[in-house]
N, C-alpha and C positions, 0 to 999 in steps of 0.2 A: 667460397667454393662449396658446392653441395657435395654430399657424400657420393652421389651418383657420378658427379664429375671426377671426384678423386679416384673412384674405381676405374673409370674409363681412361684416365690419364696415366694410370700405373702401367709400367711396362713389364712384360714377362721376358725372361731370357729367351733368346732365339732357340727354336727346337733344334735338337741334334740331327745330323744327317742320318737317315735310316740305313742300317746294314741289311744284308740279304736276310738275316734272321728276322729283323724287324718287319721287312716287307712280307715275309712268309707269315709272320704272326698277324699282320694286318689282314691278310687273306684268310687266315684261320678264324678270325673274328667273324667274317662273312660266313664261313663254313659252319660255325657254331650257331649263328642265328638261323641259317638255313635248316640245320638239324632240328633246332627248336620248333620252327614252323612245320617241318615235316612230321615231327612227333605230335604236334597239335592236330594235323590232318589225320594221322593214324588214330588218335584219341577220339576225334569226332566220328570217324568211321565206326569205331567200337561203341561209342555212346549211342549212335543212331541205330545200332543193331542190338540194343539192350544188353550190352556186355559191360556192366559198370566197373568190374575189377580191371579188365583190360584197359578200359578208358582211363580210369584213375592212374594206372601204372604209366600210361603214355603222357597224360597231362603232367604228371610228376617229372617224367623224363624230359619233357619240353622245358620245364622250369629249370632243370639241372643244366641243360645245354645253354640256355640263356645265361645262367650263372657263370658258365665257363667263359662265354664271350665277355661278360662284364669283368671277370678276373683279368683277362688279356688286355682289355681296355685300360684297367687300372695300372697294370704293369707298364704300358706305354706312357700313360700320364706320369707315373712316378719317375720314369726315366727321361722325362722332358722330350718325348717324341710325339710328333703329330699323330692324331687319331682321326681316321675317317670312317664313319659308319655308313657303309654303302648299302645298296639293295641286296636282296638275297637271290639265290638261284631258284629255279622252278622246283616245286614239290609235287609229289604224286598224291592225287586225291581220290582216284578210283581204284578199287580193289575188288577182285572177284571171289575172294575167300578170306576166312579168318587167318589162314596161313600167310597169305601174300604180304600184308603189312608187317608181320613179324619177321618174315624172311628179308624184307626190305630193310628193316631195322638192323638185322645182323650184318647185311652188306654195308650199310652206312657206317656202323661202328667199326667194321674192319677197315673201311676207307679212312675214317678219322684216325685210326691207329697208325696207318701208313703216313698220314699227314703229320701227326705229332712226332713220329719217329724221324721224319725228314727235318722237322724243326730242331729236334735234339741233335741230329747229325750235323746240321748246318751250324748250330751254336758251337758245338765242339770243334768242328773243323776251322771255324773262324776265330777261335779263342775267346768267344763270348761266354765267360764263366757264369756271369749273372743270368744270362739267357738260358744256359744249360741247366743251372740250378732251378730256375723258374719252371722250366718245361718238364722236369722230372716228376713233379706231382701229377701232371696230366698223363704221362706214360703209365704210371701206376694205376691211375683212374681207368685208363683204357683197358687194362687187363681185366678189371672187374666188369666194365661195361660189356665187353665182348662175351665174357663168360656168362653173365646174366641173360643177355639176349639169346645166346646159343642155347642155354638151358630152357628158356621160354619157348624157343622154336621146337626143341625136342619134345616138350610137353604138348604143344599144339599138334605136332605130327602124331604123337602116340594117342592123343585123345580122339583123333578123327572127327567124327560128327558130334561127339559128346562135349558140347561147349561148357556144360556145367562142371566137368572135370577141370577144364582150364581155369574157369572162374574160381573154383574151390582151391586149386593149387596157388593161384595168385593171392587169394585172401589169406591162405595159410602160410605161404612161404615168402611172398614178395610184397606184403602189405606194409602200410605205414611209410612215413617219410624216412628215407635213408639219411642218417646224419652225414654231414660233410666230413670227409676223412680228415684226420689231424694234419696240420701243416698246409692246409689249403691257402692259396694266395687270397689276398683281400679282393673284394669286388668293388668296382666303381658303383657308387650309389649305396654302398653298404649292403644290407640284406634285402633291399627293395626288389 
């Protein structure tokens, strides 16, 4: 018997039946991948308008959202639950000002906060203590995400037409890769 045959003949335990929390988490994976794609669209808008600091910020944000999806995937895998990576929702690609994509990002982060809060509530109400513990990290992360995006929107609004002030602020205050907060769940695929 070849190694390939051995691997295909091995059996995995049957996946557990998903709970309401797991179904919501599966949907959240889609939401996180959609957010990642949305932030790529925002970054491309800024890149095409010669705003490299804003572009870099949103490319980085896109990678972070993808990372969140991968953490959720790994959680489901670790708990022997079926994972389905589905398509994403539509993203906005046309913007009429520098403010528009940043305002959209604030709206998206607030919506994600509501989604994560619903996940936490569902886990608690159903007695899923592992799920509740897992989702706590994301709740804390969302406080930071909404705050950062709201700050950026405030700076954009104050700067008006002076785009260099926005770029300077990002370079000075929001540059670099933000390290992953301690206690982050592991990602499917490692750090890829």
